[in-house]
C-alpha positions as CSV (number, residue, x, y, z in Angstrom):
1,M,11.4,24.5,6.8
2,A,10.0,21.0,6.3
3,K,7.2,19.8,4.1
4,L,4.1,18.1,5.3
5,V,2.0,16.5,2.5
6,T,-1.7,16.0,3.3
7,N,-4.0,14.8,0.6
8,N,-1.7,16.2,-2.1
9,E,-1.5,19.6,-0.3
10,I,2.0,20.8,0.7
11,I,2.1,22.6,4.0
12,M,5.4,24.3,5.1
13,L,6.2,23.7,8.7
14,N,8.3,25.8,11.0
15,Q,10.2,25.1,14.2
16,K,7.6,26.9,16.3
17,D,4.9,24.3,15.3
18,I,7.2,21.5,16.3
19,D,8.2,23.2,19.6
20,L,4.6,23.4,20.7
21,L,4.5,19.6,20.8
22,R,8.0,18.5,21.7
23,N,7.6,18.7,25.5
24,K,3.9,17.8,25.7
25,K,3.3,15.4,28.6
26,I,2.6,11.8,27.6
27,N,0.4,9.9,30.0
28,E,0.8,6.2,30.9
29,Q,-0.2,4.2,27.8
30,H,-2.5,1.2,27.8
31,L,-3.4,-1.5,25.3
32,F,-6.0,-0.5,22.7
33,V,-8.4,-3.5,22.3
34,D,-12.0,-3.5,21.3
35,N,-12.0,0.2,20.7
36,K,-11.0,0.8,24.4
37,K,-7.8,1.6,26.3
38,I,-7.2,-1.2,28.8
39,P,-4.3,-1.9,31.2
40,S,-2.5,-5.2,31.0
41,L,-4.0,-7.9,33.1
42,S,-0.9,-8.1,35.2
43,G,-0.6,-4.3,35.5
44,K,3.1,-4.6,34.5
45,T,4.5,-1.8,32.4
46,I,7.7,-0.9,30.4
47,D,9.5,2.4,30.6
48,V,9.8,4.3,27.3
49,T,13.1,6.0,27.1
50,S,13.5,8.8,24.5
51,P,16.7,8.4,22.3
52,I,16.8,12.2,22.1
53,D,17.9,12.8,25.6
54,G,18.0,9.4,27.3
55,K,15.1,10.4,29.6
56,I,11.9,8.4,30.4
57,L,9.0,9.7,28.4
58,T,6.2,7.5,29.8
59,T,5.3,3.8,30.3
60,I,3.5,1.3,28.1
61,A,1.6,-1.8,29.0
62,N,3.5,-5.1,29.1
63,A,1.0,-7.5,27.7
64,N,1.3,-11.2,28.7
65,I,-0.1,-14.4,27.2
66,E,-3.5,-13.8,28.8
67,D,-3.7,-10.3,27.3
68,V,-2.8,-11.6,23.9
69,D,-5.4,-14.3,24.2
70,H,-8.1,-11.8,25.1
71,T,-7.2,-9.6,22.2
72,V,-7.3,-12.5,19.7
73,K,-10.8,-13.5,21.0
74,V,-12.0,-9.9,20.6
75,A,-10.6,-9.8,17.0
76,R,-12.1,-13.2,16.2
77,A,-15.5,-12.3,17.5
78,S,-15.4,-9.0,15.5
79,F,-14.5,-10.9,12.4
80,E,-17.2,-13.5,12.8
81,S,-19.8,-10.9,13.6
82,G,-19.5,-9.6,10.0
83,H,-19.7,-5.9,11.1
84,W,-16.5,-5.4,9.1
85,S,-15.8,-8.6,7.2
86,R,-19.2,-8.6,5.5
87,A,-19.7,-4.9,5.3
88,T,-20.3,-3.5,1.9
89,P,-17.3,-2.3,0.0
90,Q,-18.7,1.2,0.1
91,E,-19.0,1.1,3.9
92,R,-15.4,-0.1,4.4
93,K,-14.1,2.4,1.9
94,K,-15.9,5.3,3.6
95,I,-14.4,4.5,7.0
96,L,-10.9,4.0,5.7
97,I,-11.0,7.3,3.8
98,R,-12.1,9.0,7.0
99,F,-9.3,7.3,8.8
100,A,-6.8,8.6,6.3
101,E,-8.2,12.1,6.7
102,L,-7.9,12.0,10.5
103,I,-4.3,10.9,10.2
104,E,-3.5,13.9,7.9
105,A,-5.3,16.3,10.3
106,N,-3.2,15.0,13.2
107,A,0.0,14.5,11.1
108,L,2.3,16.8,13.0
109,E,1.3,15.5,16.4
110,L,1.8,11.9,15.2
111,A,5.2,12.7,13.6
112,V,6.5,14.5,16.7
113,L,5.2,11.8,19.0
114,G,7.0,9.2,16.9
115,V,10.3,11.2,16.8
116,R,10.3,11.5,20.6
117,D,9.9,7.7,20.7
118,N,12.4,6.5,18.1
119,G,14.7,9.4,17.2
120,T,14.0,9.7,13.5
121,E,14.8,13.2,12.2
122,I,11.6,15.2,11.9
123,N,12.3,16.2,8.3
124,M,12.0,12.5,7.3
125,A,9.4,11.5,9.9
126,I,6.9,14.0,8.7
127,M,6.9,12.6,5.2
128,A,7.7,8.9,5.9
129,E,5.3,8.3,8.8
130,P,1.8,9.9,9.0
131,S,1.8,11.2,5.4
132,S,2.9,7.8,4.1
133,A,0.4,5.9,6.3
134,A,-2.5,8.1,5.2
135,S,-1.6,7.7,1.6
136,C,-1.3,3.9,2.0
137,I,-4.8,3.7,3.7
138,R,-6.3,5.8,0.9
139,Y,-4.6,3.7,-1.8
140,Y,-6.1,0.5,-0.5
141,A,-9.4,2.0,0.3
142,E,-9.8,2.9,-3.4
143,T,-9.2,-0.7,-4.4
144,I,-12.0,-2.1,-2.3
145,D,-14.7,-1.8,-5.0
146,K,-12.4,-2.5,-7.9
147,I,-11.3,-6.1,-7.2
148,Y,-13.3,-8.7,-8.9
149,G,-13.6,-12.5,-8.7
150,E,-13.2,-14.8,-11.6
151,I,-15.2,-17.1,-13.8
152,A,-13.2,-20.2,-14.8
153,P,-13.1,-21.5,-18.4
154,T,-15.1,-24.7,-17.8
155,S,-17.4,-26.7,-19.9
156,D,-20.9,-25.4,-20.7
157,S,-22.5,-27.7,-18.0
158,I,-20.3,-26.2,-15.2
159,L,-20.0,-22.7,-13.7
160,G,-16.7,-22.3,-12.0
161,L,-16.6,-19.2,-9.7
162,I,-13.4,-18.1,-7.9
163,H,-14.2,-15.9,-4.9
164,R,-11.8,-13.8,-2.8
165,E,-12.5,-13.9,0.9
166,P,-10.9,-12.3,4.0
167,I,-8.9,-14.8,6.0
168,G,-9.7,-13.8,9.6
169,V,-7.4,-12.5,12.3
170,I,-4.1,-10.9,11.1
171,G,-1.2,-10.4,13.5
172,A,1.2,-7.6,12.4
173,I,4.5,-7.4,14.3
174,I,6.1,-4.0,13.6
175,P,9.7,-2.7,13.9
176,W,10.8,0.5,15.5
177,N,12.3,2.4,12.6
178,F,9.2,3.4,10.7
179,P,6.3,2.2,12.7
180,L,3.4,4.0,11.1
181,M,4.6,3.5,7.5
182,I,5.4,-0.2,7.9
183,A,2.3,-1.0,9.9
184,S,0.1,0.7,7.3
185,W,1.7,-1.5,4.6
186,K,0.3,-4.5,6.5
187,F,-3.0,-3.4,8.1
188,A,-4.3,-1.3,5.2
189,P,-4.6,-4.2,2.7
190,A,-5.7,-6.5,5.5
191,L,-8.5,-4.1,6.5
192,C,-9.4,-3.4,2.9
193,T,-10.1,-7.1,2.3
194,G,-12.3,-7.4,5.5
195,N,-9.9,-8.9,8.1
196,S,-9.5,-8.0,11.8
197,V,-6.1,-6.8,12.8
198,I,-3.8,-7.0,15.9
199,I,-0.7,-4.8,15.7
200,K,2.1,-5.7,18.1
201,C,4.4,-2.6,18.4
202,A,8.1,-2.5,19.1
203,E,8.8,-1.6,22.7
204,N,10.6,1.6,21.6
205,A,8.1,2.7,19.0
206,S,4.6,2.3,20.1
207,L,3.3,5.8,21.0
208,A,2.3,6.9,17.5
209,L,0.6,3.5,16.7
210,L,-1.5,3.7,19.9
211,K,-2.6,7.2,18.9
212,L,-3.4,5.8,15.4
213,A,-5.8,3.3,17.0
214,E,-7.7,6.1,18.6
215,L,-8.1,7.8,15.2
216,A,-9.4,4.5,13.7
217,T,-12.1,4.4,16.3
218,E,-13.0,8.0,15.7
219,A,-13.2,7.2,11.9
220,G,-15.9,4.7,12.7
221,M,-14.0,1.4,12.7
222,P,-16.2,-1.3,14.4
223,A,-15.0,-2.5,17.8
224,G,-12.4,-5.3,17.7
225,V,-11.3,-4.7,14.1
226,F,-8.2,-2.6,14.8
227,N,-6.3,-3.5,17.9
228,V,-2.9,-2.4,19.1
229,I,-0.9,-4.2,21.9
230,T,2.5,-3.5,23.4
231,G,5.0,-5.6,25.3
232,E,8.2,-7.6,25.1
233,G,8.9,-9.5,21.9
234,E,9.8,-12.7,23.6
235,I,6.5,-12.7,25.5
236,T,3.9,-10.7,23.7
237,G,5.2,-11.2,20.2
238,K,5.7,-14.9,20.8
239,A,2.2,-15.3,22.2
240,L,0.7,-13.7,19.1
241,A,2.8,-15.8,16.7
242,M,2.0,-19.0,18.7
243,H,-1.8,-18.4,19.1
244,M,-4.0,-21.1,17.5
245,D,-6.6,-18.6,16.4
246,V,-4.4,-16.2,14.5
247,D,-4.5,-16.8,10.8
248,V,-1.6,-14.8,9.4
249,I,1.5,-13.1,10.9
250,A,3.1,-10.3,8.9
251,F,6.5,-9.4,10.3
252,T,9.2,-6.9,9.6
253,G,12.4,-7.2,11.6
254,S,15.5,-9.2,12.1
255,G,16.2,-12.6,10.5
256,V,16.8,-14.1,14.0
257,V,13.2,-13.3,15.0
258,G,11.8,-14.2,11.6
259,R,13.1,-17.7,12.0
260,K,11.5,-17.9,15.4
261,I,8.1,-16.9,14.0
262,L,8.4,-19.6,11.3
263,E,9.1,-22.1,14.1
264,Y,6.1,-20.8,16.1
265,S,3.9,-21.3,13.1
266,A,5.0,-24.9,12.7
267,L,4.5,-25.5,16.5
268,S,0.9,-24.0,16.4
269,N,-1.7,-23.9,13.7
270,L,0.6,-23.6,10.6
271,K,-0.5,-20.0,10.2
272,R,0.8,-18.1,7.2
273,V,3.9,-16.1,7.8
274,Y,5.2,-13.3,5.7
275,L,8.6,-11.9,6.5
276,E,10.4,-8.7,5.5
277,L,13.8,-9.1,7.0
278,G,17.2,-7.5,6.9
279,G,19.4,-6.4,4.0
280,K,23.0,-5.7,3.0
281,S,22.1,-3.8,-0.1
282,P,24.7,-3.1,-2.7
283,N,24.9,0.4,-4.3
284,I,27.0,0.1,-7.5
285,V,28.6,3.1,-9.2
286,F,30.2,2.5,-12.6
287,A,32.7,4.8,-14.2
288,D,30.3,5.8,-17.0
289,T,27.9,7.4,-14.5
290,K,27.0,10.8,-15.9
291,D,25.9,12.7,-12.7
292,I,28.6,11.9,-10.1
293,D,27.3,14.6,-7.7
294,K,23.8,13.1,-7.8
295,A,25.2,9.6,-7.1
296,V,27.2,11.0,-4.2
297,A,24.2,12.8,-2.7
298,Q,21.8,9.9,-3.0
299,S,24.4,7.4,-1.8
300,L,24.8,9.4,1.4
301,G,21.0,9.6,1.8
302,G,20.7,5.9,1.1
303,I,22.9,5.0,4.1
304,F,22.7,7.9,6.6
305,R,19.0,8.8,6.6
306,N,17.4,7.8,9.9
307,S,20.9,7.1,11.2
308,G,21.1,4.1,8.8
309,Q,18.2,2.4,10.5
310,V,16.5,1.5,7.2
311,C,16.0,-2.1,5.9
312,V,16.9,-1.1,2.3
313,A,19.9,1.1,3.4
314,G,22.7,1.1,0.8
315,S,25.3,-0.1,3.2
316,R,27.7,-1.6,0.7
317,L,28.9,1.0,-1.8
318,I,30.7,-0.8,-4.7
319,I,32.6,1.7,-6.9
320,E,34.4,0.9,-10.2
321,E,38.2,1.1,-9.5
322,S,38.9,4.0,-12.0
323,I,36.7,6.4,-10.1
324,A,36.9,5.0,-6.6
325,D,39.3,7.5,-5.1
326,E,37.5,10.6,-6.6
327,F,34.1,9.3,-5.6
328,T,35.2,8.5,-2.1
329,E,36.7,11.9,-1.5
330,K,33.6,13.6,-2.7
331,L,31.6,11.4,-0.4
332,I,33.7,12.2,2.6
333,I,33.5,15.9,2.0
334,E,29.7,15.9,1.7
335,S,29.2,13.6,4.7
336,K,31.0,16.1,6.9
337,K,28.3,18.7,6.0
338,L,25.6,16.5,7.5
339,V,24.3,17.8,10.8
340,V,23.7,15.2,13.5
341,G,21.6,16.6,16.3
342,N,18.3,16.7,18.1
343,P,15.8,15.1,15.6
344,L,13.1,17.6,16.5
345,D,15.3,20.5,15.2
346,L,14.6,21.2,11.5
347,S,18.3,22.0,11.1
348,S,19.3,18.4,11.8
349,N,20.0,16.1,8.8
350,I,20.4,13.0,11.0
351,G,18.7,12.2,14.3
352,A,19.4,9.8,17.1
353,V,20.1,6.1,17.1
354,A,17.0,4.4,18.5
355,S,18.4,3.0,21.7
356,Q,21.6,2.6,23.7
357,D,21.7,-1.1,22.8
358,Q,21.6,-0.3,19.1
359,L,24.3,2.4,19.5
360,N,26.5,-0.1,21.3
361,K,26.1,-2.6,18.4
362,N,27.0,0.0,15.9
363,L,30.2,0.9,17.8
364,D,31.1,-2.7,18.1
365,Y,30.9,-3.1,14.3
366,V,33.3,-0.1,14.0
367,E,35.8,-1.9,16.3
368,S,35.3,-5.2,14.4
369,A,36.0,-3.5,11.0
370,L,39.2,-1.8,12.3
371,S,40.4,-5.2,13.7
372,E,39.9,-6.8,10.3
373,G,42.0,-4.2,8.5
374,A,39.4,-1.7,7.2
375,I,40.4,1.9,6.9
376,L,38.2,4.4,8.8
377,K,37.9,7.4,6.5
378,S,35.3,9.4,8.5
379,G,33.3,9.2,11.7
380,G,33.1,6.1,13.8
381,K,32.3,7.7,17.2
382,Q,29.5,8.5,19.5
383,I,28.8,12.2,19.6
384,N,26.5,14.8,21.3
385,Q,26.9,13.1,24.7
386,E,26.0,16.4,26.3
387,I,22.5,16.1,25.0
388,G,22.1,12.8,26.9
389,G,20.7,10.8,23.9
390,Y,22.2,8.3,21.5
391,Y,24.0,9.9,18.5
392,M,26.7,8.6,16.2
393,E,28.8,10.2,13.5
394,P,28.2,9.3,9.9
395,T,30.9,6.6,9.4
396,I,32.7,5.6,6.2
397,F,35.1,2.7,5.8
398,S,37.3,2.0,2.8
399,K,39.5,-1.0,1.9
400,I,36.6,-3.3,2.7
401,N,36.5,-6.8,1.2
402,N,33.3,-8.8,1.1
403,E,34.5,-11.3,3.6
404,M,34.7,-8.9,6.5
405,K,32.0,-9.0,9.1
406,I,30.9,-5.4,8.4
407,A,30.3,-6.3,4.7
408,Q,28.2,-9.4,5.5
409,E,26.1,-8.5,8.5
410,E,23.4,-5.9,8.7
411,V,24.7,-3.1,11.0
412,F,21.5,-1.1,11.0
413,G,23.4,2.1,11.8
414,P,25.1,5.0,10.0
415,V,28.0,2.9,8.8
416,L,29.0,2.7,5.1
417,S,31.4,0.1,3.7
418,I,33.2,1.0,0.4
419,L,34.3,-1.8,-1.9
420,T,35.7,-1.6,-5.4
421,C,35.0,-3.6,-8.5
422,K,37.0,-4.1,-11.7
423,N,34.1,-4.4,-14.1
424,E,30.4,-5.4,-14.5
425,K,31.0,-9.1,-13.8
426,D,33.0,-8.4,-10.7
427,A,30.3,-6.0,-9.4
428,V,27.6,-8.7,-9.8
429,N,29.8,-11.2,-8.0
430,I,30.4,-8.9,-5.1
431,A,26.8,-7.7,-4.9
432,N,25.4,-11.2,-4.8
433,N,27.9,-12.5,-2.3
434,T,25.6,-12.1,0.7
435,V,22.8,-14.1,2.3
436,Y,20.5,-11.0,1.8
437,G,18.6,-9.9,-1.2
438,L,16.3,-6.9,-0.4
439,A,17.4,-3.9,-2.4
440,A,20.2,-2.7,-4.7
441,A,21.1,0.2,-7.0
442,V,23.1,0.7,-10.2
443,W,24.5,3.9,-11.5
444,T,25.4,3.9,-15.2
445,S,24.7,5.8,-18.5
446,D,24.7,2.5,-20.4
447,L,21.0,1.4,-20.7
448,S,22.0,-2.2,-21.8
449,K,24.3,-2.5,-18.8
450,A,21.5,-1.3,-16.5
451,H,19.1,-4.0,-17.8
452,R,21.8,-6.7,-17.5
453,M,22.5,-5.6,-13.9
454,I,18.7,-5.6,-13.1
455,R,18.5,-9.2,-14.3
456,S,21.8,-10.3,-12.6
457,I,21.5,-8.8,-9.1
458,K,19.5,-11.0,-6.7
459,A,17.3,-8.5,-4.9
460,G,13.6,-7.6,-4.7
461,V,14.2,-4.0,-5.7
462,V,16.9,-2.7,-8.1
463,H,17.2,1.1,-8.5
464,V,18.8,2.6,-11.5
465,N,20.5,6.0,-11.3
466,C,18.8,6.7,-8.0
467,Y,18.7,5.2,-4.5
468,G,15.5,4.6,-2.6
469,G,12.8,5.7,-5.0
470,A,9.5,3.8,-4.8
471,D,5.8,4.3,-4.0
472,L,2.7,2.3,-3.2
473,T,2.2,1.2,-6.8
474,V,5.2,-1.2,-6.7
475,P,5.9,-4.1,-4.4
476,L,8.6,-4.3,-1.8
477,G,9.9,-7.6,-0.8
478,G,13.1,-9.6,-0.7
479,V,14.7,-12.8,-1.8
480,K,17.1,-15.2,-0.1
481,Q,17.3,-14.4,3.6
482,S,15.6,-11.0,3.2
483,G,12.3,-12.7,3.5
484,N,9.2,-13.6,1.5
485,G,5.9,-12.0,0.4
486,H,5.5,-8.4,-0.7
487,D,4.2,-5.2,0.9
488,R,2.7,-2.4,-1.2
489,S,0.9,-2.5,-4.6
490,L,-2.1,-4.6,-5.4
491,H,0.0,-7.8,-4.9
492,A,-0.1,-7.2,-1.1
493,L,-3.8,-8.0,-1.2
494,E,-3.0,-11.6,-2.0
495,K,-1.5,-12.1,1.5
496,Y,-4.8,-11.3,3.2
497,T,-7.3,-13.2,1.1
498,D,-8.3,-16.8,0.5
499,L,-9.4,-18.1,-2.8
500,K,-12.6,-20.1,-2.7
501,T,-13.9,-22.1,-5.7
502,A,-17.6,-22.6,-6.3
503,W,-18.2,-25.5,-8.7
504,I,-21.7,-25.3,-9.9
505,S,-23.4,-28.0,-12.0
506,L,-25.9,-26.3,-14.4
């Protein structure tokens, strides 16, 4: 049984509910622009292949430069009309709350649709995708009428007012691993503050977001405010990032593409760019950890959930030498209990890798690690070929040093690298010896050590005696080459507003 959380109500799901939706026909998908489904101007499409069985699900529109230009013009006209940008806070709030309610009412359909598209195990998808998106929209909707401007401390003859205004047209480029959740982190605060939004989906994770656009329209969103386009990153994504009338690009994805988007900003209108990029997150377990079993369980979840296709995945496990052997053995034993299988089966703990290309990259990293002298303790192979999809065993390597390719590069697959450390100082040096700085974790019973580690580790998020805990009340963002800017929390509103000063002589 899996749990579906809708507006704080927990509903238990069974396999029969999922099976009613798993083979439902999916019609050819179009762009969703100006509250309408429209084909691409060229008529070109992209096949959508399910990672579950390797079969074609449907097709999506392959938007070109002209399609993007049309969408931006629609979004700009909508913004300038004021139907949303100058609507009262109460009006925007009412529509966004209704939007969240509709997502919750259609949560299972959205979750199953997303799983068929990207292979995330249904147990996770139900909670992480529609439920998370609905919660995010509701969170920001509740902030709309609670954010005030400021009065500056000026002389008595001057009234200095600081206004917060929406920026305009926001482009959000979304990855394939958690499309609804990550998209909501961007469009919810952008809509809350009165902007118009264009979401560019990943080619292999667009179906649920296109459905979401229909629900936004049903909720009463004015035409042109919430638009979803599909197409190739090098064409559609580039056109959006290069467009002279897009004010902000919010991107989650690889560092390679993030650099290109920064370049596109410089070559166009110097639009703001916010990047949430990759990670190589250290998960540090000290010998004084009280609950070893909990650390083992959460370390496994931190790397193997969603087949390791998580930006904050704890892919580098750094264990203090005195407990390394014991901890590793427990880890291997528990990893073998994880069931890799059809992600629409509630019995599966781990679903499919999102694509054949991604699976090939994961297997290449296995070969690279072996060639550099790493010891394969468990996994390392493709499995379930008879299903026809893309599945990989949970993979654990030991005898890793931080100079190896597998310890420095983001694998984005179910591959764990185990390193050892001598002491606290050694752990910090290993943890920080990477170009990334997204997430980290520390396991210790020493409160002082925990605080020292929080200060010393260069990462946007540091977990203590857990791995992966967070919610909408705290920001998520990285340092170094993990990006800039923050999703979630009230701080995210800053990305989608301009400050305007009114200097009034009295």
